[in-house]
C-alpha positions as CSV (number, residue, x, y, z in Angstrom):
1,X,-8.3,-4.9,-2.1
2,X,-7.4,-7.8,-4.3
3,X,-4.6,-8.5,-6.8
4,X,-5.3,-11.3,-9.4
5,X,-3.0,-12.6,-12.2
6,X,-4.8,-13.3,-15.5
7,X,-2.3,-15.6,-17.2
8,X,-2.0,-15.9,-21.1
9,X,-3.3,-19.5,-20.9
10,X,-6.6,-18.3,-19.4
11,X,-5.9,-19.3,-15.8
12,X,-6.5,-16.8,-13.0
13,X,-4.6,-16.7,-9.6
14,X,-5.3,-14.5,-6.6
15,X,-2.0,-13.2,-5.5
16,X,-2.9,-10.9,-2.7
17,X,-6.2,-10.2,-0.8
18,X,-6.6,-7.6,2.0
19,X,-10.1,-8.3,3.3
20,X,-10.1,-5.6,6.1
21,X,-8.2,-2.8,4.4
22,X,-7.7,0.3,6.4
23,X,-5.8,3.5,5.6
24,X,-2.9,2.6,8.0
25,X,-2.3,-0.7,6.2
26,X,-1.7,0.9,2.8
27,X,2.1,1.2,3.3
28,X,3.1,-2.3,2.2
29,X,1.6,-5.7,1.8
30,X,3.7,-8.6,0.5
31,X,3.2,-12.1,-0.5
32,X,4.9,-15.0,1.3
33,X,6.6,-16.5,-1.7
34,X,7.7,-14.8,-4.9
35,X,5.6,-15.7,-7.9
36,X,7.0,-16.4,-11.4
37,X,4.7,-14.3,-13.7
38,X,5.0,-15.2,-17.4
39,X,5.1,-12.5,-20.1
40,X,1.7,-11.5,-21.3
41,X,0.1,-11.8,-17.9
42,X,-2.5,-9.1,-17.0
43,X,-2.7,-7.9,-13.4
44,X,-6.2,-7.1,-12.2
45,X,-6.5,-4.9,-9.1
46,X,-9.9,-4.6,-7.5
47,X,-11.1,-2.7,-4.4
48,X,-14.2,-1.3,-2.9
49,X,-15.0,1.8,-0.8
50,X,-17.5,1.8,2.1
51,X,-19.1,5.1,1.6
52,X,-22.0,4.4,4.0
53,X,-23.0,6.0,7.3
54,X,-21.9,2.7,8.9
55,X,-18.3,3.6,8.2
56,X,-17.1,5.6,11.2
57,X,-14.0,6.8,9.2
58,X,-16.2,8.3,6.4
59,X,-16.6,12.0,6.9
60,X,-19.0,12.5,4.0
61,X,-21.5,9.6,3.6
62,X,-23.3,9.7,0.3
63,X,-20.8,11.8,-1.5
64,X,-19.3,10.4,-4.7
65,X,-15.9,8.7,-4.2
66,X,-13.3,9.8,-6.7
67,X,-9.6,9.1,-7.1
68,X,-7.4,12.0,-5.8
69,X,-3.8,12.5,-4.9
70,X,-4.4,13.7,-1.4
71,X,-4.2,11.3,1.5
72,X,-7.0,13.0,3.4
73,X,-9.3,12.2,0.5
74,X,-10.0,8.8,-1.0
75,X,-7.5,7.3,-3.3
76,X,-7.2,3.9,-4.9
77,X,-3.9,2.7,-6.5
78,X,-2.3,-0.7,-6.6
79,X,1.5,-0.9,-7.1
80,X,3.4,-4.0,-7.9
81,X,7.2,-4.5,-7.9
82,X,8.6,-6.9,-10.5
83,X,12.1,-8.3,-10.9
84,X,12.9,-9.4,-14.5
85,X,14.4,-12.9,-14.9
86,X,16.0,-13.7,-18.3
87,X,15.8,-17.2,-19.8
88,X,19.0,-16.5,-21.8
């Protein structure tokens, strides 16, 4: 799972990368230093599913992976907490 900021000026910055994501790590990941994110920034959240027979945690290799609400099925959601700072 990866979070990337796409800034209004065209720059991109990777904010968070979890290379070995597991179900038990989904509770909370945080960055070391807070980032100032300008207005107009787009947040891109990317992730992949290992739906192969090589994934010991996969109970149904070859089945389509869809987003669902239940924790015993696959889900993919990225949440970000922001604190607004006024320039006034």
